[in-house]
VOFINU-220593 format. One record per residue: x, y, z of N, C-alpha, C in turn. Coordinates in steps of 0.02 Angstrom, whole numbers. Example, Ala and Ser with C-alpha at 12.3 -4.5 7.8 and 13.67 -1.06 7.14 Angstrom:
<recs>
+--------+--------+--------+--------+--------+--------+--------+--------+--------+
!     nX !     nY !     nZ !    caX !    caY !    caZ !     cX !     cY !     cZ !
+--------+--------+--------+--------+--------+--------+--------+--------+--------+
!    660 !   -284 !    390 !    615 !   -225 !    390 !    660 !   -165 !    390 !
!    642 !   -112 !    354 !    684 !    -53 !    357 !    645 !      2 !    394 !
+--------+--------+--------+--------+--------+--------+--------+--------+--------+
</recs>
This chain:
<recs>
+--------+--------+--------+--------+--------+--------+--------+--------+--------+
!     nX !     nY !     nZ !    caX !    caY !    caZ !     cX !     cY !     cZ !
+--------+--------+--------+--------+--------+--------+--------+--------+--------+
!    947 !   1161 !    501 !    967 !   1093 !    486 !   1005 !   1092 !    421 !
!   1054 !   1050 !    417 !   1096 !   1046 !    358 !   1055 !   1026 !    296 !
!   1079 !   1047 !    238 !   1040 !   1037 !    176 !   1055 !    970 !    141 !
!   1098 !    928 !    170 !   1112 !    863 !    141 !   1076 !    807 !    180 !
!   1023 !    827 !    217 !    985 !    780 !    258 !    910 !    794 !    247 !
!    870 !    740 !    251 !    798 !    748 !    251 !    766 !    691 !    290 !
!    703 !    700 !    306 !    662 !    649 !    337 !    613 !    624 !    285 !
!    608 !    558 !    279 !    557 !    527 !    237 !    503 !    500 !    284 !
!    441 !    522 !    272 !    384 !    497 !    310 !    348 !    446 !    266 !
!    350 !    383 !    286 !    321 !    329 !    246 !    249 !    318 !    266 !
!    204 !    318 !    217 !    133 !    316 !    232 !     95 !    281 !    177 !
!     34 !    261 !    192 !    -11 !    230 !    143 !    -83 !    241 !    165 !
!   -121 !    275 !    123 !   -194 !    284 !    132 !   -214 !    320 !    196 !
!   -170 !    365 !    221 !   -188 !    402 !    282 !   -166 !    476 !    275 !
!   -186 !    510 !    223 !   -164 !    580 !    215 !   -189 !    626 !    270 !
!   -243 !    607 !    303 !   -271 !    648 !    356 !   -244 !    630 !    425 !
!   -197 !    581 !    428 !   -170 !    559 !    492 !    -94 !    555 !    490 !
!    -62 !    607 !    467 !     11 !    610 !    466 !     36 !    639 !    532 !
!     28 !    602 !    586 !     46 !    626 !    652 !    120 !    644 !    656 !
!    161 !    609 !    619 !    233 !    620 !    620 !    250 !    692 !    599 !
!    215 !    719 !    552 !    228 !    787 !    529 !    218 !    837 !    586 !
!    164 !    829 !    623 !    152 !    873 !    681 !    206 !    863 !    734 !
!    228 !    802 !    744 !    279 !    788 !    794 !    345 !    820 !    775 !
!    363 !    817 !    711 !    425 !    850 !    688 !    422 !    925 !    702 !
!    366 !    955 !    688 !    358 !   1027 !    700 !    363 !   1043 !    775 !
!    330 !   1002 !    816 !    332 !   1012 !    889 !    402 !   1005 !    917 !
!    443 !    962 !    885 !    512 !    951 !    907 !    560 !   1000 !    874 !
!    532 !   1051 !    841 !    571 !   1105 !    811 !    619 !   1082 !    756 !
!    596 !   1034 !    717 !    636 !   1012 !    659 !    627 !   1064 !    604 !
!    683 !   1089 !    578 !    680 !   1141 !    527 !    704 !   1117 !    458 !
!    722 !   1054 !    454 !    749 !   1028 !    391 !    695 !   1007 !    341 !
!    719 !    979 !    287 !    674 !    957 !    234 !    643 !    890 !    252 !
!    584 !    878 !    224 !    550 !    814 !    233 !    511 !    798 !    170 !
!    498 !    734 !    161 !    457 !    711 !    105 !    410 !    657 !    129 !
!    352 !    655 !     99 !    302 !    605 !    114 !    305 !    553 !     59 !
!    321 !    492 !     77 !    332 !    439 !     28 !    270 !    395 !     23 !
!    242 !    392 !    -37 !    184 !    350 !    -50 !    199 !    306 !   -110 !
!    158 !    253 !   -118 !    166 !    210 !   -176 !    110 !    223 !   -226 !
!    120 !    199 !   -287 !     72 !    212 !   -341 !     10 !    167 !   -335 !
!      5 !    127 !   -283 !    -54 !     86 !   -271 !    -98 !    116 !   -217 !
!    -81 !    175 !   -194 !   -118 !    209 !   -141 !   -180 !    243 !   -172 !
!   -238 !    222 !   -149 !   -301 !    250 !   -175 !   -311 !    323 !   -157 !
!   -275 !    347 !   -108 !   -283 !    417 !    -86 !   -226 !    462 !   -108 !
!   -191 !    441 !   -161 !   -134 !    480 !   -185 !   -153 !    552 !   -202 !
!   -209 !    561 !   -234 !   -230 !    629 !   -252 !   -238 !    674 !   -191 !
!   -263 !    645 !   -137 !   -273 !    684 !    -76 !   -205 !    704 !    -45 !
!   -156 !    660 !    -49 !    -88 !    678 !    -26 !    -62 !    737 !    -65 !
!    -68 !    734 !   -131 !    -44 !    789 !   -173 !    -82 !    854 !   -159 !
!   -147 !    849 !   -148 !   -186 !    909 !   -132 !   -163 !    941 !    -67 !
!   -149 !    901 !    -17 !   -130 !    926 !     49 !    -57 !    948 !     53 !
!    -12 !    909 !     21 !     60 !    917 !     33 !    100 !    935 !    -29 !
!     69 !    938 !    -87 !    101 !    961 !   -148 !    167 !    927 !   -165 !
!    218 !    968 !   -176 !    283 !    941 !   -199 !    322 !    906 !   -144 !
!    294 !    901 !    -84 !    326 !    862 !    -30 !    312 !    787 !    -37 !
!    268 !    770 !    -84 !    249 !    700 !    -94 !    294 !    669 !   -147 !
!    323 !    611 !   -130 !    363 !    572 !   -177 !    328 !    505 !   -186 !
!    313 !    487 !   -248 !    279 !    424 !   -262 !    328 !    376 !   -296 !
!    324 !    313 !   -277 !    365 !    262 !   -310 !    320 !    207 !   -337 !
!    346 !    170 !   -385 !    311 !    114 !   -417 !    321 !     52 !   -375 !
!    271 !     33 !   -339 !    277 !    -21 !   -290 !    292 !    -88 !   -324 !
!    259 !   -103 !   -379 !    271 !   -167 !   -413 !    342 !   -170 !   -439 !
!    367 !   -115 !   -466 !    435 !   -114 !   -493 !    486 !   -125 !   -437 !
!    476 !    -93 !   -380 !    521 !   -102 !   -323 !    516 !   -173 !   -297 !
!    455 !   -201 !   -296 !    444 !   -269 !   -271 !    483 !   -320 !   -313 !
!    492 !   -306 !   -376 !    528 !   -353 !   -420 !    602 !   -359 !   -402 !
!    629 !   -310 !   -368 !    700 !   -312 !   -350 !    713 !   -324 !   -276 !
!    660 !   -333 !   -237 !    667 !   -343 !   -164 !    644 !   -414 !   -147 !
!    683 !   -449 !   -107 !    662 !   -513 !    -81 !    631 !   -502 !    -13 !
!    565 !   -507 !    -10 !    530 !   -493 !     52 !    524 !   -555 !     96 !
!    551 !   -610 !     74 !    554 !   -669 !    116 !    496 !   -717 !    111 !
!    451 !   -707 !     63 !    398 !   -756 !     52 !    383 !   -759 !    -23 !
!    341 !   -806 !    -42 !    328 !   -818 !   -113 !    262 !   -787 !   -137 !
!    227 !   -752 !    -94 !    163 !   -723 !   -114 !    173 !   -660 !   -156 !
!    120 !   -640 !   -190 !    121 !   -577 !   -228 !     94 !   -519 !   -187 !
!     78 !   -532 !   -125 !     50 !   -481 !    -81 !    103 !   -426 !    -69 !
!     84 !   -364 !    -85 !    130 !   -308 !    -76 !    109 !   -262 !    -19 !
!     70 !   -288 !     27 !     47 !   -248 !     85 !     99 !   -251 !    140 !
!    156 !   -219 !    127 !    210 !   -217 !    175 !    250 !   -153 !    164 !
!    280 !   -128 !    216 !    319 !    -66 !    214 !    389 !    -77 !    185 !
!    409 !   -139 !    177 !    478 !   -154 !    156 !    496 !   -121 !     89 !
!    449 !   -113 !     45 !    464 !    -82 !    -20 !    479 !     -8 !    -12 !
!    439 !     26 !     28 !    451 !     97 !     41 !    518 !    107 !     77 !
!    532 !     64 !    124 !    595 !     70 !    161 !    655 !     64 !    114 !
!    652 !     18 !     68 !    708 !      8 !     22 !    714 !     62 !    -31 !
!    659 !     89 !    -55 !    661 !    139 !   -108 !    688 !    206 !    -83 !
!    691 !    216 !    -17 !    715 !    280 !     10 !    787 !    294 !    -11 !
!    827 !    244 !    -22 !    895 !    255 !    -45 !    895 !    288 !   -115 !
!    850 !    264 !   -158 !    843 !    295 !   -225 !    814 !    365 !   -219 !
!    766 !    374 !   -175 !    735 !    440 !   -167 !    785 !    490 !   -139 !
!    828 !    468 !    -94 !    879 !    514 !    -67 !    924 !    540 !   -124 !
!    943 !    496 !   -168 !    983 !    517 !   -226 !    943 !    565 !   -270 !
!    879 !    549 !   -280 !    836 !    591 !   -321 !    829 !    662 !   -294 !
!    823 !    670 !   -228 !    814 !    736 !   -199 !    881 !    768 !   -179 !
!    936 !    732 !   -188 !   1002 !    761 !   -178 !   1026 !    765 !   -106 !
!   1010 !    715 !    -66 !   1035 !    714 !      3 !   1080 !    654 !     14 !
!   1127 !    664 !     60 !   1174 !    610 !     77 !   1149 !    569 !    137 !
!   1108 !    602 !    179 !   1085 !    571 !    241 !   1009 !    578 !    246 !
!    978 !    528 !    275 !    906 !    531 !    284 !    884 !    488 !    343 !
!    824 !    504 !    367 !    793 !    465 !    420 !    725 !    444 !    395 !
!    707 !    381 !    406 !    642 !    355 !    387 !    598 !    351 !    448 !
!    538 !    380 !    444 !    490 !    376 !    499 !    423 !    354 !    471 !
!    387 !    314 !    509 !    319 !    297 !    490 !    275 !    358 !    502 !
!    213 !    355 !    479 !    168 !    413 !    483 !    135 !    423 !    550 !
!    146 !    379 !    598 !    108 !    381 !    660 !    148 !    398 !    723 !
!    204 !    432 !    715 !    244 !    452 !    773 !    208 !    510 !    808 !
!    191 !    500 !    870 !    159 !    554 !    909 !    208 !    586 !    957 !
!    268 !    558 !    963 !    318 !    586 !   1008 !    387 !    562 !    989 !
!    436 !    604 !    999 !    507 !    585 !    995 !    535 !    605 !   1063 !
!    562 !    555 !   1099 !    581 !    569 !   1168 !    647 !    537 !   1187 !
!    681 !    570 !   1233 !    738 !    541 !   1267 !    709 !    499 !   1324 !
!    739 !    442 !   1338 !    712 !    399 !   1390 !    756 !    396 !   1452 !
!    815 !    425 !   1450 !    859 !    426 !   1508 !    889 !    496 !   1516 !
!    897 !    516 !   1579 !    926 !    582 !   1592 !   1003 !    577 !   1593 !
!   1036 !    631 !   1607 !   1109 !    634 !   1605 !   1141 !    589 !   1658 !
!   1103 !    568 !   1709 !   1129 !    523 !   1761 !   1118 !    449 !   1744 !
!   1087 !    436 !   1687 !   1073 !    368 !   1667 !   1010 !    340 !   1698 !
!    969 !    383 !   1728 !    907 !    362 !   1759 !    850 !    368 !   1709 !
!    801 !    322 !   1713 !    744 !    325 !   1668 !    704 !    388 !   1680 !
!    694 !    426 !   1626 !    655 !    487 !   1629 !    637 !    505 !   1557 !
!    573 !    502 !   1541 !    551 !    516 !   1473 !    541 !    591 !   1464 !
!    576 !    620 !   1415 !    568 !    691 !   1400 !    567 !    700 !   1324 !
!    518 !    737 !   1300 !    512 !    747 !   1228 !    571 !    788 !   1202 !
!    593 !    770 !   1143 !    646 !    807 !   1110 !    620 !    878 !   1094 !
!    659 !    928 !   1112 !    639 !    997 !   1099 !    677 !   1029 !   1042 !
!    735 !   1000 !   1025 !    776 !   1026 !    971 !    802 !    968 !    929 !
!    758 !    944 !    885 !    774 !    886 !    844 !    833 !    901 !    798 !
!    838 !    962 !    774 !    895 !    981 !    731 !    962 !    966 !    766 !
!    967 !    988 !    828 !   1029 !    978 !    866 !   1044 !    903 !    875 !
!    992 !    864 !    892 !   1000 !    792 !    900 !   1024 !    760 !    835 !
!    992 !    778 !    780 !   1011 !    748 !    715 !   1080 !    769 !    693 !
!   1098 !    832 !    704 !   1165 !    855 !    687 !   1218 !    814 !    725 !
!   1206 !    802 !    789 !   1252 !    763 !    829 !   1256 !    691 !    805 !
!   1199 !    663 !    787 !   1199 !    594 !    761 !   1238 !    588 !    696 !
!   1229 !    637 !    652 !   1265 !    634 !    588 !   1340 !    641 !    599 !
!   1360 !    685 !    644 !   1431 !    692 !    659 !   1460 !    626 !    686 !
!   1423 !    595 !    731 !   1445 !    530 !    758 !   1449 !    478 !    703 !
!   1398 !    475 !    662 !   1395 !    428 !    605 !   1456 !    436 !    561 !
!   1473 !    497 !    544 !   1530 !    510 !    500 !   1596 !    489 !    533 !
!   1605 !    505 !    596 !   1668 !    489 !    631 !   1675 !    415 !    645 !
!   1621 !    381 !    658 !   1623 !    310 !    677 !   1630 !    264 !    616 !
!   1621 !    291 !    556 !   1627 !    249 !    496 !   1571 !    198 !    489 !
!   1512 !    216 !    510 !   1455 !    170 !    508 !   1422 !    167 !    439 !
!   1384 !    115 !    427 !   1344 !    109 !    366 !   1271 !    129 !    380 !
!   1248 !    115 !    441 !   1179 !    129 !    461 !   1180 !    150 !    535 !
!   1135 !    194 !    552 !   1128 !    216 !    621 !   1053 !    216 !    637 !
!   1032 !    183 !    690 !    961 !    178 !    705 !    946 !    201 !    776 !
!    886 !    227 !    785 !    859 !    243 !    850 !    802 !    196 !    863 !
!    791 !    180 !    925 !    734 !    136 !    942 !    700 !    162 !   1005 !
+--------+--------+--------+--------+--------+--------+--------+--------+--------+
</recs>
């Protein structure tokens, strides 16, 4: 996998349930990844124990001050802060491209076959898929590219 790309796995208080990491391995992803947590996570030490320098922590309150989450409460129990800070983290780790995934992905799958018929098949070479997506992204002049 190219070295200007990484996956950010966004998580909170579930260091023992990072299903997405296993899924990436099963899909033969060979690129870099980081586990993104906030400084309000009570299990931060456990993340560092398990995943070491793959853990990136951000200051949730500081990020909340610059993000309009669409309500007037002080409640910061939302993923929106982690999603937005990934742009800063990408710059910090030196990548131009990144993908954000939640911590609970148990599968990455194609849903249609080459004939356009519904057929669910797990991705076997995520590197190849991501390389193709990045090439398309670059040629199409897009700002964002999403999978659903």
